[in-house]
VOGU-3710 file (C-alpha; in Angstrom, 3 decimals, decimal comma):
1> mtsltlsypl> 0,000/0,000/0,000  1,395/3,423/-1,009  0,423/6,775/0,495  0,317/10,348/-0,772  0,226/13,395/1,507  -1,916/16,376/0,459  -2,612/19,662/2,210  -4,887/22,697/2,098  -4,306/26,073/3,880  -6,990/27,131/6,373
11> klpqdttlrh> -7,013/30,791/7,460  -6,876/31,298/11,221  -9,437/33,530/12,996  -8,766/37,278/13,032  -8,735/37,583/16,804  -6,516/40,341/18,197  -5,162/38,335/21,133  -4,645/35,221/18,987  -2,859/37,225/16,296  -0,559/38,811/18,906
21> qldilrdlvm> 0,373/35,396/20,317  0,985/34,027/16,824  3,284/36,955/16,051  5,266/36,239/19,227  5,511/32,572/18,248  6,714/33,566/14,777  9,483/35,777/16,206  10,616/33,079/18,633  10,695/30,364/15,976  12,480/32,569/13,434
31> haaqklltel> 15,193/33,588/15,919  15,701/30,038/17,174  15,796/28,582/13,649  18,259/31,232/12,446  20,501/30,620/15,450  20,460/26,841/14,939  21,070/27,197/11,189  24,073/29,444/11,805  25,452/26,945/14,319  25,066/23,928/12,025
41> wsdhwidtla> 26,026/25,679/8,778  28,903/23,457/7,657  29,704/20,988/4,901  29,672/18,171/7,450  26,027/18,650/8,426  24,905/19,159/4,812  26,583/15,925/3,703  25,349/14,005/6,748  21,693/14,918/6,279  21,846/14,319/2,523
51> srrkqkktkk> 23,528/10,913/2,915  21,039/9,776/5,551  18,171/10,656/3,236  19,851/8,976/0,257  20,553/5,791/2,218  16,927/5,825/3,451  18,073/5,437/7,026  15,743/8,164/8,198  13,423/10,606/6,429  13,011/12,863/9,458
61> aykvineqrv> 15,722/15,463/9,923  14,989/15,965/13,627  16,162/12,384/14,249  19,626/13,471/13,073  19,589/16,914/14,709  18,905/16,663/18,430  16,113/18,975/19,553  18,193/19,943/22,601  20,342/22,052/20,278  17,464/24,497/19,842
71> sltssnggmm> 17,855/27,282/22,408  17,127/30,983/22,846  18,632/33,583/25,158  16,733/36,651/26,355  18,152/40,170/26,517  19,011/39,826/30,232  21,016/36,649/29,606  18,429/34,130/30,774  17,313/31,093/28,811  13,877/31,141/27,173
81> ylpsrirrgi> 11,578/28,170/27,500  10,419/26,432/24,314  8,212/23,315/24,439  9,947/20,160/23,280  7,683/19,651/20,266  8,194/23,263/19,161  11,956/22,689/19,316  11,540/19,463/17,374  9,656/21,312/14,616  12,446/23,915/14,449
91> aeqvgrilrs> 15,066/21,173/14,180  13,090/19,543/11,343  12,846/22,832/9,454  16,572/23,593/9,786  17,430/20,022/8,786  15,393/20,304/5,604  17,128/23,578/4,731  20,549/21,991/5,200  19,526/18,922/3,222  18,347/21,068/0,311
101> qatrkqcyyd> 21,799/22,692/0,069  23,531/19,440/-0,967  22,858/19,884/-4,694  23,755/23,583/-4,580  27,009/22,813/-2,793  28,013/20,197/-5,344  27,105/22,537/-8,221  29,192/25,273/-6,590  32,351/23,134/-6,544  31,813/21,755/-10,065
111> vlrivqltgv> 31,192/25,163/-11,644  34,097/26,718/-9,754  36,442/24,055/-11,069  35,427/24,824/-14,672  35,421/28,638/-14,506  38,964/28,584/-13,180  39,919/27,503/-16,704  37,348/29,404/-18,757  36,998/32,545/-16,652  33,777/34,471/-15,971
121> egnldslvrt> 34,163/37,251/-18,549  31,925/37,585/-21,574  28,280/36,847/-22,221  26,514/35,148/-19,307  24,189/33,043/-21,497  27,109/31,608/-23,464  29,010/30,899/-20,268  26,019/29,045/-18,760  25,684/26,928/-21,886  29,399/26,119/-21,938
131> valtlanfeg> 29,493/25,075/-18,286  26,301/22,979/-18,548  27,459/21,115/-21,655  30,937/20,550/-20,203  29,520/19,008/-17,025  27,059/16,864/-18,981  29,425/15,594/-21,686  32,635/15,025/-19,734  31,452/14,291/-16,198  27,877/13,088/-16,699
141> kyyrwalirq> 26,473/15,633/-14,211  23,235/17,453/-14,982  22,197/20,593/-13,145  19,395/23,015/-13,830  20,577/25,899/-15,954  18,963/28,321/-13,515  21,144/26,909/-10,717  24,280/27,228/-12,864  23,302/30,789/-13,796  22,812/31,707/-10,148
151> tlrmfrryyy> 26,219/30,273/-9,232  27,953/32,101/-12,090  26,352/35,400/-11,089  27,800/34,957/-7,601  31,261/34,332/-9,060  30,966/37,349/-11,364  30,001/39,526/-8,390  33,107/38,439/-6,507  35,242/38,965/-9,604  33,975/42,360/-10,826
161> qlgldlcvlm> 32,847/44,104/-7,640  35,368/42,766/-5,134  38,223/42,033/-7,533  38,673/38,575/-6,007  40,584/35,911/-7,905  38,520/32,745/-8,349  41,491/30,571/-7,380  41,198/32,013/-3,878  37,663/30,610/-3,521  38,989/27,059/-3,779
171> qfpytavvkp> 40,690/27,572/-0,423  37,376/28,182/1,343  34,461/25,742/1,772  31,022/26,414/0,358  29,559/27,305/3,750  32,226/29,995/4,277  31,302/31,784/1,048  27,495/31,429/1,195  25,760/32,741/4,316  22,451/31,204/5,461
181> hihsftllys> 19,304/33,217/6,083  15,693/32,159/6,707  13,262/34,438/4,904  9,837/32,929/5,638  8,250/31,503/8,770  7,343/27,801/8,856  6,591/25,653/11,903  6,456/21,927/11,221  4,629/20,157/14,010  6,152/16,888/15,171
191> pddghairyn> 4,494/13,499/14,608  3,719/13,199/18,337  0,089/14,134/18,844  -1,156/16,339/21,650  2,054/18,095/22,783  1,975/21,297/20,711  -1,230/20,982/18,690  -4,474/19,084/19,161  -7,335/18,840/16,742  -10,682/17,123/16,775
201> wqpeedptti> -12,737/16,416/13,690  -15,848/14,257/13,724  -17,174/13,794/10,170  -20,210/11,870/11,393  -21,501/14,790/13,480  -20,183/17,912/11,733  -17,933/17,444/8,655  -17,777/21,189/7,926  -15,696/22,298/10,938  -12,574/21,146/12,756
211> sirlklprrs> -11,588/22,088/16,302  -7,956/23,183/16,816  -5,940/23,730/20,012  -2,546/25,424/19,729  0,091/25,949/22,407  1,083/29,628/22,178  3,247/31,968/24,300  1,594/34,559/26,525  4,567/36,917/26,639  7,388/37,853/24,287
221> hpskrshwtw> 10,117/36,335/26,524  8,727/33,106/27,996  11,086/31,749/30,643  9,045/28,867/32,084  6,259/26,451/31,228  3,504/28,598/32,725  4,235/31,336/30,169  2,678/29,120/27,501  -1,047/28,512/27,204  -3,518/26,604/25,032
231> reftlsipak> -5,758/28,527/22,618  -8,782/26,780/21,121  -10,703/27,825/18,001  -12,783/26,328/15,226  -11,975/26,380/11,502  -14,388/25,758/8,656  -13,454/23,162/6,032  -14,233/24,084/2,390  -16,828/21,952/0,641  -14,370/20,704/-1,988
241> iqpriaspns> -12,005/19,369/0,686  -14,591/17,598/2,865  -15,096/14,478/0,672  -11,356/14,000/0,280  -10,666/14,059/4,018  -13,729/11,931/4,748  -12,835/9,206/2,242  -12,134/5,766/3,779  -8,504/5,740/2,555  -7,554/9,163/3,985
251> klchptlryl> -6,153/10,010/7,416  -5,474/13,394/8,983  -1,798/14,230/9,508  -0,109/16,937/11,511  -0,483/20,414/9,994  2,051/23,171/9,334  1,778/26,764/10,539  2,725/29,389/7,932  2,359/33,078/7,125  1,118/33,610/3,576
261> tlkggltlpf> 0,826/36,836/1,562  -2,579/37,479/-0,017  -3,358/39,316/-3,249  -3,431/42,769/-1,717  -0,094/42,270/0,051  -1,608/41,466/3,475  0,250/38,736/5,398  -1,942/36,418/7,484  -1,334/33,181/9,434  -2,577/29,939/7,885
271> lecawsldqt> -2,695/26,380/9,152  -2,038/23,857/6,380  -4,326/20,939/7,102  -2,616/17,774/5,804  -3,989/14,307/5,174  -2,469/11,115/3,799  -4,239/9,120/1,104  -3,568/5,386/0,848  -3,842/3,477/-2,415  -4,614/-0,199/-2,130
281> qsqrqqrlrs> -2,841/-2,766/-4,271  -6,026/-3,534/-6,216  -6,381/0,109/-7,303  -2,802/0,219/-8,537  -3,171/-3,080/-10,387  -6,343/-1,829/-12,055  -4,443/1,200/-13,314  -1,450/-0,856/-14,459  -3,589/-3,171/-16,598  -3,984/-0,449/-19,183
291> krvmatdlgv> -1,042/0,040/-21,544  -2,325/3,228/-23,102  0,048/6,174/-23,253  -0,760/9,857/-23,616  2,064/11,668/-25,446  2,024/15,446/-24,963  3,868/18,236/-26,741  4,278/21,596/-24,991  4,043/24,553/-27,341  3,424/28,286/-27,469
301> inlttsvice> 0,322/28,716/-29,658  -1,148/25,460/-28,343  0,042/25,091/-24,779  -0,507/21,311/-24,810  -1,113/18,937/-27,729  -1,860/15,342/-26,737  -2,496/12,073/-28,575  -3,504/8,707/-27,125  -1,454/5,719/-28,315  -1,364/2,037/-27,515
311> agsqlstpif> 0,707/-0,880/-28,856  2,390/1,272/-31,523  -0,863/2,758/-32,872  -2,571/6,116/-32,511  -6,084/5,870/-31,055  -7,310/9,470/-30,812  -7,320/12,649/-32,815  -5,072/15,448/-31,502  -6,313/17,105/-28,320  -5,306/20,787/-28,237
321> wspsktilhk> -5,517/23,086/-25,219  -4,532/26,724/-24,673  -5,399/29,236/-21,931  -7,945/31,925/-22,632  -6,834/35,018/-24,516  -7,964/37,126/-21,549  -5,304/35,651/-19,258  -2,573/36,034/-21,899  -3,627/39,650/-22,521  -3,479/40,420/-18,783
331> ieqlyhhiar> -0,014/38,904/-18,553  1,187/41,045/-21,468  -0,266/44,172/-19,822  1,560/43,318/-16,592  4,846/43,040/-18,480  4,320/46,495/-20,033  3,477/47,994/-16,638  6,566/46,404/-15,047  8,759/47,733/-17,865  7,447/51,300/-17,352
341> lqrkldrypa> 8,155/51,161/-13,619  11,614/49,733/-14,237  12,467/52,515/-16,691  11,338/55,107/-14,155  13,466/53,541/-11,429  16,485/53,497/-13,748  15,982/57,143/-14,702  16,197/58,530/-11,142  19,031/58,137/-8,597  18,966/55,573/-5,795
351> nwcgqgkrlq> 18,043/58,208/-3,135  14,913/59,348/-5,028  12,062/60,037/-2,618  9,530/58,036/-4,671  11,672/54,938/-5,035  10,132/53,068/-2,079  6,606/53,480/-3,388  7,609/52,327/-6,879  9,433/49,287/-5,485  6,328/48,265/-3,545
361> elerlyrkln> 4,239/48,600/-6,694  6,793/46,544/-8,633  6,649/43,788/-6,001  2,849/43,771/-6,156  2,884/43,394/-9,947  5,323/40,485/-9,772  3,101/38,718/-7,240  0,135/39,206/-9,540  2,133/37,873/-12,481  3,070/34,755/-10,499
371> ryreeilhla> -0,598/34,155/-9,651  -1,499/34,182/-13,340  1,313/31,741/-14,088  0,156/29,392/-11,343  -3,382/29,575/-12,692  -2,201/28,559/-16,173  -0,137/25,692/-14,737  -3,050/24,338/-12,689  -5,436/24,560/-15,640  -2,990/22,785/-17,955
381> snqlletalr> -2,170/20,026/-15,457  -5,860/19,425/-14,695  -6,649/19,207/-18,412  -3,883/16,681/-19,030  -4,893/14,583/-16,045  -8,561/14,673/-17,034  -7,710/13,474/-20,544  -5,488/10,661/-19,252  -8,196/9,453/-16,858  -10,925/9,634/-19,484
391> wgcntivled> -8,932/7,444/-21,868  -7,648/5,127/-19,147  -3,947/5,881/-19,705  -1,280/4,448/-17,462  1,572/6,744/-18,578  1,904/10,403/-19,566  4,950/11,211/-21,713  6,248/14,805/-21,821  9,196/16,353/-23,577  12,215/17,114/-21,418
401> lrnyeppkhr> 12,670/20,910/-21,512  15,013/21,353/-18,569  17,882/22,505/-20,802  15,765/24,480/-23,256  16,731/28,103/-23,868  14,184/30,561/-25,373  15,249/32,083/-28,710  17,087/35,381/-28,581  15,693/38,720/-29,810  12,086/37,431/-29,510
411> rklsrklsnw> 10,892/38,987/-26,274  7,186/38,206/-26,600  7,855/34,548/-27,354  10,282/34,305/-24,443  7,612/35,697/-22,124  5,141/33,044/-23,185  7,706/30,300/-22,765  8,663/31,535/-19,301  5,059/31,135/-18,116  5,247/27,331/-17,999
421> lrgalyellr> 8,760/26,123/-18,829  11,589/25,173/-16,448  9,916/22,039/-15,181  7,069/23,768/-13,309  4,357/21,985/-15,268  6,110/18,634/-14,915  6,501/18,963/-11,148  2,879/19,992/-10,665  1,570/17,261/-12,939  3,725/14,634/-11,229
431> ykakrfgikl> 2,282/15,652/-7,868  -1,278/15,322/-9,135  -0,735/12,181/-11,221  0,680/10,340/-8,220  -2,736/10,638/-6,622  -4,227/8,446/-9,380  -1,270/6,107/-9,872  -0,294/7,520/-13,292  3,374/7,422/-14,288  5,162/10,420/-15,822
441> vrvnprwtss> 8,082/10,023/-18,239  10,254/12,683/-19,903  11,942/12,085/-23,268  14,369/14,045/-25,411  12,365/16,352/-27,762  15,155/16,679/-30,346  13,863/16,495/-33,956  10,351/15,483/-32,821  8,728/18,036/-35,154  11,017/17,259/-38,138
451> ycprcgakgv> 10,322/13,585/-38,929  7,181/12,067/-40,391  5,398/9,730/-37,917  3,772/7,754/-40,759  6,757/6,827/-42,943  9,726/7,995/-40,845  11,220/10,335/-43,481  12,437/13,843/-42,708  9,990/16,577/-43,697  9,901/20,339/-44,120
461> kiseprtrqv> 8,006/23,215/-42,516  5,356/24,970/-44,599  3,215/28,039/-44,016  -0,163/26,452/-44,908  -1,393/23,206/-46,519  -2,751/24,850/-49,688  0,366/26,628/-50,911  2,924/24,243/-49,348  5,482/27,032/-49,339  8,571/26,075/-47,343
471> vksgrffhcp> 9,027/28,516/-44,457  11,612/28,311/-41,710  9,054/29,011/-38,963  6,026/27,380/-40,603  3,189/26,073/-38,463  2,575/22,938/-40,557  4,622/19,860/-41,429  4,893/18,359/-44,908  6,502/15,025/-45,769  7,798/14,918/-49,393
481> cctyiadrdy> 7,862/11,090/-49,398  4,273/10,243/-48,398  2,757/13,766/-48,845  1,496/13,738/-45,265  0,542/17,213/-43,940  -0,377/18,038/-40,345  0,121/20,575/-37,569  3,673/20,599/-36,213  2,533/20,268/-32,598  0,483/17,217/-33,587
491> iaainiyrmy> 3,511/15,735/-35,356  5,676/16,393/-32,300  3,182/14,669/-29,982  3,201/11,462/-32,076  6,989/11,516/-32,364  7,230/11,918/-28,579  5,409/8,598/-28,323  7,841/7,102/-30,847  10,736/8,430/-28,789  9,163/6,827/-25,707
501> qelrnkrcsl> 9,027/3,492/-27,537  12,681/3,841/-28,498  13,581/4,751/-24,938  12,009/1,506/-23,730  14,182/-0,329/-26,273  17,238/1,576/-24,964  17,606/3,645/-28,133  17,438/7,434/-28,460  16,870/8,161/-32,155  13,830/8,605/-34,414
511> khskpvpyma> 15,629/7,483/-37,572  15,000/3,780/-37,016  11,797/3,923/-34,942  8,648/2,298/-36,288  5,874/4,444/-37,808  2,669/4,999/-35,836  -0,513/4,230/-37,826  -3,837/5,854/-36,988  -6,261/3,261/-35,580  -9,079/5,408/-34,189
521> tgiplnrpsg> -11,394/3,932/-31,579  -13,690/6,934/-31,374  -14,756/6,339/-27,750  -12,435/6,602/-24,750  -12,497/4,181/-21,867  -14,905/4,786/-19,029  -13,425/6,830/-16,253  -12,870/4,909/-13,012  -15,439/5,514/-10,306  -14,650/8,390/-7,936
531> dstqllmvsg> -12,159/10,169/-10,211  -14,641/12,738/-11,532  -15,296/14,241/-8,107  -11,688/14,203/-6,981  -9,855/15,465/-10,057  -11,056/19,067/-9,874  -9,895/19,311/-6,278  -6,294/18,292/-6,948  -4,954/21,841/-6,911  -2,182/21,693/-4,373
//
């Protein structure tokens, strides 16, 4: 039996006394976590936590970091009192931060070793490409280009602003160059029930509300146990979450306390209610019986283009999906507004009296832009998952775009690509597909829109089917051998399935892959019971 943990943020009551106690708790946790992180910030602790997780000895970081290390000192020199389960949550949070630095630390040393030979001068995009290809071809190491870019920018700052030779950095460890800092508040409650949080939910009597009891400080410098008290309140559960928590296979887990920023910029405390969902072996076997595959191409005009294939044959017509023109128009307007503010900030000096107000407006616009991007990602992932469930697919195949670079000198196209690229859609879809037992696979998209899926010959790009005029950026594909004409996104989706078949045969080329004939069934498989009510609620 496998389990999947989901969560939903519930806003806490706007009580003045409760909000004051939560603010005190936030300050205490932030100071204690920052102090512990500074104490443990070393290569030894990063490697230890990462190796324990890799060896599957323990998944909990607080089992490696003793909770007794968490301590706070007041202004008069006395020790503050923190409950044991609060200290355990702080140790878990710091351990996760240290564990997440393992990949960054390794990328730091690898990139530093290469730039000592190549230098950091010149165009940054070319330097990122050179470093990424060198690591992939000669050492077999693959890092995200965004991580390599961030590391190179740090080296360029040391080189240009401080005049520091990069050979000097090899004498210092990663933790001596990079300084840790916790920006956002998060309190992970420990698995032990009843010590720092208690909740009571009875779906038989009242499934719409859940009773919560939190242990909160009564003063800003608690020095003993009596300075902490229990606060009880009731939270309402949204209607779309109630059937998921009340399902027989779900079980409530321990929540997480966070501070989230709303649309208007207001920061409020939220309690992320978590529950684990168990999948029985019979459900997984029922899903694995189907051998249907949904191959999906990610584009710009059509955000997703999918085809259903099985046993080397195409079963469905192409399924296109794109967001509404209203959302794309709003995103373009936000980019224009951000550009105007940026030009105004660049025109005036740094001590301009209106700079603070403009920076706040710029931050608000970026938050709004990120909300639109998240909306597009959720809509696209829900559409793909709905299509896979309706046709009874066991696998979703996407193109691997982790190393894709948008074309230069095409700003509008780069904006559209940045709305969903860089693995965001894959990560979100993987999270949702795991709920239904669907497997996600990424394949190399090279030449997927250049070869004919019917005969296997290499084709050309044309502007439209009637004229068949060869154009470098044509939207249609034409095969001179079999005269097959179709949309390029549709061609790419079928070739992604062919590449998936070759990948299963341990080959990575379309030249010798078998053609995919069109064997339409016309009617998809019946959707499994219960999926229709649960799919729309898989939104993170």
